[in-house]
C-alpha positions in Angstrom: 0.0 -0.2 -0.1 2.5 2.6 -1.0 -0.2 5.0 -1.8 -0.7 5.2 1.9 3.0 6.2 2.7 3.2 9.9 3.4 0.6 12.5 4.9 -2.8 11.7 5.1 -5.2 14.2 6.8 -8.1 13.6 9.0 -10.7 15.8 7.5 -13.2 18.0 9.6 -16.6 18.1 8.7 -17.5 21.8 8.2 -20.8 23.1 9.6 -23.1 25.9 8.7 -24.4 28.2 11.4 -27.6 26.1 11.6 -25.2 22.9 12.3 -25.9 21.3 8.7 -22.9 20.4 6.8 -21.2 22.9 5.1 -20.6 21.1 1.8 -19.0 24.3 -0.1 -16.6 24.6 2.9 -15.6 21.0 2.6 -14.8 20.9 -1.2 -12.6 24.1 -0.5 -10.7 22.0 2.5 -10.2 19.3 0.1 -9.1 21.4 -2.7 -6.6 23.4 -0.5 -5.2 20.1 0.8 -4.9 18.2 -2.7 -3.0 21.6 -4.1 -0.8 21.6 -1.5 0.6 18.1 -1.3 -1.1 15.9 1.1 -0.8 12.0 -0.2 -4.1 10.9 0.8 -7.7 12.0 2.7 -9.2 10.2 5.5 -12.9 10.8 5.7 -15.3 10.3 8.7 -12.5 9.8 11.2 -12.8 11.1 14.9 -11.8 14.6 13.5 -14.7 14.6 11.3 -16.9 14.3 14.2 -18.3 10.9 13.4 -20.2 10.0 16.1 -22.5 12.8 15.4 -23.0 12.4 11.9 -26.0 10.7 10.6 -25.8 7.9 8.1 -27.4 10.2 5.3 -24.8 12.9 6.0 -22.0 10.4 5.9 -23.0 9.2 2.3 -23.6 12.9 1.3 -19.9 13.7 2.8 -18.3 10.8 1.0 -19.9 11.8 -2.3 -18.9 15.5 -2.0 -15.4 14.5 -1.4 -15.0 12.0 -4.1 -16.5 14.4 -6.7 -14.0 17.1 -5.5 -11.0 14.6 -5.3 -11.9 13.2 -8.8 -9.4 10.2 -8.1 -6.4 12.9 -7.4 -5.4 11.2 -4.2 -6.5 8.0 -2.5 -9.3 8.0 -0.1 -9.3 6.3 3.4 -12.9 6.0 5.0 -13.5 5.6 8.9 -15.8 2.5 9.6 -15.4 1.3 13.4 -17.1 1.1 16.7 -17.8 -1.3 19.5 -20.5 -3.0 18.4 -18.8 -5.8 15.9 -21.6 -6.7 14.0 -22.8 -3.0 13.2 -19.4 -2.3 11.9 -19.4 -5.3 9.5 -23.2 -4.4 8.4 -21.6 -0.8 7.9 -18.8 -2.5 5.7 -21.1 -4.6 4.0 -23.6 -1.6 3.2 -21.2 1.0 2.1 -20.3 1.7 -1.3 -16.5 1.3 -1.2 -15.7 2.2 -4.9 -13.0 4.7 -5.1 -11.9 3.8 -1.3 -8.5 2.6 -0.8 -8.7 1.3 2.7 -10.9 1.8 5.7 -9.7 2.9 9.2 -11.2 1.2 12.0 -10.9 2.3 15.4 -10.3 -0.1 18.4 -13.7 -0.4 20.3 -14.3 2.2 22.6 -16.3 2.3 26.2 -16.6 -1.5 26.2 -13.1 -1.9 27.4 -12.2 -5.5 25.9 -9.5 -7.9 26.6 -6.7 -8.2 24.1 -8.2 -11.2 22.8 -11.5 -9.5 22.5 -9.6 -6.7 20.5 -7.8 -9.5 18.2 -11.5 -11.0 18.0 -13.1 -7.9 17.0 -10.7 -7.1 14.3 -10.5 -11.0 12.9 -14.3 -10.6 12.2 -14.0 -7.3 10.6 -11.4 -8.6 8.5 -13.1 -11.6 7.4 -15.9 -9.3 6.3 -14.1 -6.5 4.6 -13.4 -6.5 0.7 -10.6 -3.9 0.9 -7.7 -3.2 3.1 -8.0 -2.2 6.7 -6.0 0.2 9.1 -5.9 -0.6 12.4 -6.5 2.8 14.9 -5.3 2.8 18.4 -6.2 5.6 20.3 -6.3 4.8 23.9 -6.9 8.4 25.1 -10.5 8.3 23.3 -11.3 4.7 23.9 -10.1 4.0 27.4 -8.1 0.5 26.3 -4.5 0.4 24.7 -4.4 -2.3 22.0 -1.0 -3.5 22.8 1.7 -4.1 20.6 1.3 -7.8 20.8 -2.0 -7.8 19.7 -1.3 -5.2 16.8 1.5 -7.4 15.4 -0.5 -10.3 15.6 -3.3 -9.2 13.5 -1.1 -8.1 11.2 0.6 -11.3 10.8 -2.3 -13.2 10.8 -4.5 -11.3 8.1 -3.3 -10.0 4.6 -6.1 -7.5 4.2 -4.6 -5.6 7.7 -2.0 -3.5 6.0 -1.3 -0.9 8.7 -2.1 0.7 12.2 -2.5 4.3 13.1 -1.2 4.5 16.3 -2.2 7.6 18.6 -1.3 6.3 22.1 1.3 9.3 22.4 3.7 6.3 23.5 7.3 6.4 22.1 8.3 3.2 23.3 4.9 1.4 21.9 6.2 3.1 18.5 9.6 1.6 18.8 8.1 -1.6 19.7 6.2 -1.8 16.5 8.3 -0.6 14.4 11.3 -3.3 15.8 8.8 -6.1 15.4 6.6 -5.3 12.5 6.1 -7.6 9.4 8.1 -6.0 6.2 5.2 -4.3 4.5 3.2 -3.6 7.5 2.7 0.4 7.8 3.3 2.0 11.2 1.4 5.5 10.8 1.4 8.1 13.3 -1.8 9.3 14.7 0.0 12.1 16.9 1.1 15.3 15.1 3.7 16.1 17.8 5.5 12.7 17.6 5.1 12.0 13.5 8.5 13.3 12.4 10.5 11.3 15.1 8.1 8.1 14.1 9.0 8.8 10.3 12.6 9.2 11.1 12.5 5.9 13.0 11.2 3.5 10.2 7.4 4.8 10.1 5.3 5.2 6.8 3.7 8.7 7.6 1.2 10.4 9.7 -2.6 10.7 9.5 -2.5 14.1 10.6 -5.3 16.9 12.1 -2.9 20.1 12.1 -1.9 18.9 8.8 -5.1 20.1 6.7 -4.4 23.9 8.1 -0.8 23.8 6.8 -0.7 21.0 4.3 2.4 22.3 2.0 4.6 22.7 5.3 3.5 19.3 7.0 3.7 17.2 3.5 7.2 18.7 3.2 8.3 18.1 6.6 7.1 14.4 6.2 8.7 14.1 2.7 11.9 15.3 4.4 11.7 12.8 7.1 10.8 9.9 4.8 14.1 10.8 3.0 16.0 11.0 6.3 16.7 14.4 6.1 16.6 15.3 9.7 17.8 18.9 10.1 15.5 20.6 7.4 12.5 18.3 8.4 13.1 19.5 12.0 13.1 23.2 11.1 9.4 22.8 9.9 8.5 20.5 12.9 9.7 23.5 15.2 7.7 26.0 13.2 4.4 24.0 13.6 5.4 22.9 16.9 3.2 25.6 18.9 0.1 25.8 16.7 0.3 21.6 17.0 0.1 22.1 20.9 -2.6 24.7 20.5 -5.3 22.9 18.7 -5.2 19.9 21.2 -5.3 22.3 24.3 -9.1 22.1 24.7 -10.6 19.5 22.2 -10.4 18.0 18.6 -11.5 19.4 16.2 -12.3 22.6 17.8 -9.0 23.7 17.5 -8.3 22.9 14.4 -11.8 24.5 13.1 -10.8 27.4 15.1 -7.6 27.5 12.7 -9.2 26.9 9.6 -11.9 29.6 10.3 -9.1 32.0 10.8 -7.8 30.8 7.6 -11.2 31.3 6.0 -12.0 27.7 5.2 -15.0 27.3 7.1 -16.9 28.3 10.4 -15.5 27.1 13.6 -18.9 25.2 14.4 -19.0 21.9 16.2 -21.9 19.9 17.5 -22.6 19.1 20.8 -21.5 18.0 23.2 -18.5 19.7 21.8 -18.1 23.4 22.0 -16.2 26.0 19.9 -12.9 26.9 20.7 -12.6 29.5 23.7 -11.9 32.9 22.7 -8.5 32.9 24.7 -7.7 30.1 22.2 -8.7 31.9 19.1 -6.8 34.8 20.4 -3.5 32.3 20.6 -4.1 30.9 17.3 -4.6 34.4 15.4 -1.3 35.7 17.3 0.5 32.3 15.8 -1.0 32.9 12.4 0.1 36.4 12.3 4.0 35.6 12.8 3.8 32.5 10.8 
């Protein structure tokens, strides 16, 4: 899956003032990212507020992104949850034409054992006609998928081709990189650690901040993949403050605050999320003026 090496961005779902989906803003963001060098787009992940999007809205969002993308870059679609049979049903009922892989989050809230996590993804693997990227994000799921479980899945199922690792745990990244099958992709889900992961042998990133700074972030990751630590870290340090700021309250309120300041979309989010505070917006604006 060489097409998924590099910078993927976890797209937001822009909303109008009445909280309906703003498809024109979504087109702008997609176009902006494609024109500025991202390698692929991720639809309906956590950053896309997938848990508060209806089934019909998800279909419409996919259609808008497919049309605007026009097969220019690969697309990855988020399909996951803590009800295994429901995830399988969504996979079977979704038109996956033009989708390169699904991104499937580790089950949240239920807190299964490592064997439960294995059996969950085993069932999904057997039902999914396209490649699967595992998504480990223990800060949101309350359960870490340990490297041994990820590597067991990687070795046992050919269509499980990657993991988006977002545990913010350097030791866990290194264990995965050391012991992974040759062609299995370790993708960073932590914007602040992405460059270090790539320089250690990782395959890239699925980024949040990257969609606001696609040119700089994509270049940073490309330089990292080339082993050019000095130049890539220069870009990393330029983006370090804003990367920290967008996660200081909640995601995606922070990134939407940046995108609003850039004129890409409104900062609206759906409850229980609330928009970025005025204090955070002021810090974002101060950063952008200096940047």
